[in-house]
C-alpha positions in Angstrom: 0.1 -0.1 0.0 2.8 2.3 0.8 4.4 1.9 -3.4 0.3 2.8 -4.2 0.8 6.2 -2.3 4.1 6.8 -3.5 3.0 5.9 -7.1 0.5 8.3 -6.6 1.9 10.8 -5.3 4.9 10.6 -8.1 1.5 10.7 -10.8 -0.1 13.6 -9.1 3.2 16.1 -9.1 3.9 15.2 -12.2 0.9 16.1 -13.5 1.0 19.5 -11.6 4.1 20.5 -14.0 3.2 19.3 -17.2 -0.9 20.6 -16.9 0.8 24.0 -15.3 -1.4 24.0 -12.7 -2.6 26.5 -10.5 -3.7 27.0 -6.9 -8.0 26.7 -7.8 -7.3 24.8 -10.8 -10.0 22.2 -10.6 -8.6 19.1 -11.2 -11.0 14.9 -12.3 -10.0 12.3 -11.5 -11.5 9.1 -12.5 -10.3 5.7 -10.9 -10.8 1.7 -11.1 -9.3 0.4 -7.9 -9.9 -3.0 -9.7 -7.3 -2.5 -12.3 -5.1 -1.2 -9.8 -5.3 -4.3 -8.7 -4.9 -6.3 -12.2 -8.2 -7.1 -12.5 -10.6 -5.8 -15.0 -12.1 -2.5 -14.7 -16.0 -2.8 -13.0 -15.0 -6.4 -11.1 -13.3 -6.2 -8.6 -13.4 -3.2 -6.7 -11.3 -2.3 -3.7 -12.1 0.3 -0.6 -9.1 -0.4 1.1 -6.9 0.6 -2.9 -9.2 2.9 -3.0 -8.1 4.8 -0.1 -4.4 4.6 -0.1 -4.9 6.0 -3.6 -7.6 8.5 -2.5 -5.3 10.2 0.4 -2.5 10.5 -1.7 -4.5 12.3 -4.5 -5.9 14.8 -1.8 -3.2 15.3 0.2 -1.0 16.2 -2.7 -3.9 18.4 -3.9 -4.1 20.4 -0.9 -1.0 20.9 -0.3 -0.9 22.4 -4.3 -4.4 25.1 -3.7 -6.3 22.0 -6.3 -10.0 21.4 -6.1 -10.5 17.6 -6.5 -13.9 16.0 -8.6 -13.7 12.5 -8.9 -15.8 10.5 -11.5 -18.5 8.0 -10.3 -19.0 4.3 -12.7 -21.3 3.8 -15.7 -24.0 3.1 -13.0 -24.5 6.2 -11.7 -23.2 7.8 -15.1 -20.4 9.0 -14.1 -21.5 11.5 -12.1 -18.6 13.6 -10.0 -18.0 13.8 -6.2 -16.4 18.0 -5.2 -16.5 19.5 -2.6 -19.9 22.6 -2.3 -16.9 25.0 -2.8 -15.8 24.0 -5.8 -19.6 24.2 -7.5 -21.4 26.6 -5.8 -23.5 27.4 -8.2 -24.6 23.8 -9.3 -27.4 21.9 -9.8 -26.3 18.6 -7.0 -27.5 15.4 -7.8 -28.9 12.9 -4.5 -27.1 10.1 -4.8 -24.6 8.6 -2.2 -21.6 6.6 -3.8 -21.2 2.9 -3.0 -17.6 0.5 -4.2 -20.2 -1.8 -6.4 -21.7 1.8 -7.7 -20.5 4.3 -8.0 -17.0 3.0 -7.0 -14.4 2.6 -4.7 -13.1 6.1 -5.6 -15.8 8.1 -5.9 -17.3 6.2 -2.7 -13.9 7.4 -0.7 -14.2 11.4 -2.5 -17.9 11.7 -0.3 -17.0 10.5 2.8 -13.9 12.4 3.4 -14.3 15.4 1.6 -15.6 18.0 4.4 -18.8 18.9 2.3 -19.1 16.8 -0.3 -21.6 16.4 -3.1 -22.6 15.2 -6.0 -23.3 16.9 -9.6 -23.8 15.4 -12.5 -20.6 17.6 -14.8 -17.9 19.7 -14.1 -15.4 21.4 -16.5 -12.0 20.4 -15.4 -8.8 22.3 -15.6 -7.0 19.0 -15.7 -7.1 15.5 -15.3 -6.1 12.1 -14.4 -7.7 8.9 -16.2 -6.3 5.5 -13.9 -7.9 2.6 -15.6 -9.8 3.8 -18.6 -12.5 5.3 -17.3 -12.9 7.9 -19.7 -12.7 11.3 -18.3 -12.9 13.7 -21.0 -16.1 14.0 -20.6 -15.4 16.2 -17.1 -12.5 17.7 -18.9 -13.6 21.7 -20.8 -13.4 22.1 -24.1 -9.9 21.8 -25.5 -8.4 18.9 -23.8 -4.6 18.1 -24.6 -2.9 15.0 -23.5 -0.4 14.4 -21.7 2.7 11.8 -22.0 3.5 10.8 -18.5 6.4 9.1 -17.8 5.5 8.1 -14.2 1.9 6.3 -16.3 1.3 3.0 -13.9 -0.8 2.9 -10.6 -0.4 -1.0 -9.5 -0.8 -2.5 -12.5 -3.4 0.3 -14.0 -2.6 2.6 -16.6 -2.4 6.5 -16.0 -3.8 8.3 -19.0 -3.3 12.5 -18.2 -4.4 15.8 -19.8 -5.4 19.3 -19.4 -7.5 21.7 -20.8 -6.5 25.1 -23.0 -9.1 28.2 -23.8 -9.9 27.7 -27.3 -7.7 29.4 -30.3 -10.6 32.2 -31.7 -9.6 34.9 -34.7 -7.6 32.9 -37.3 -4.5 33.9 -38.9 -4.5 37.3 -37.5 -5.2 36.8 -34.4 -1.9 37.0 -31.8 -2.3 34.6 -28.4 -1.0 34.8 -24.9 1.4 32.4 -25.3 1.0 31.2 -21.4 -1.9 30.0 -21.8 -1.0 27.3 -24.4 
């Protein structure tokens, strides 16, 4: 379990560096604990593994000032567990994630966040997908894939993305290089 915590922390650090995340940014996380332990997604949910990985993500994100959003599994239509202050004006949905209906990671988020809420969608600045959970629907419109050197947590492959503002104005336009 210590190795999972360490791998997750390293992934979060690399995500922050490559995505150029800053305090206040929202990071969406999709996670299959089944994949982390070497099983097929959705077949072997592990609350214990979720607890360790959640703690590593939450600890690092708090230190960096990032907001977190955890994606539920397909049984809850990939709804999002986050904290009320992250989505103050969003319409909430009424569900409490469970390991077999929402997933172990979303369950951990709901249990451990100070003021958890569930919403149907969010527009995150970056994200990590642990075990092919398909987080793209919760990223802002222009997502840019990130190649992580540290792309494994346990047996699960980790995919990552950041977002950027749309380019508008065509060939005459000039762009803010810091937003690329």
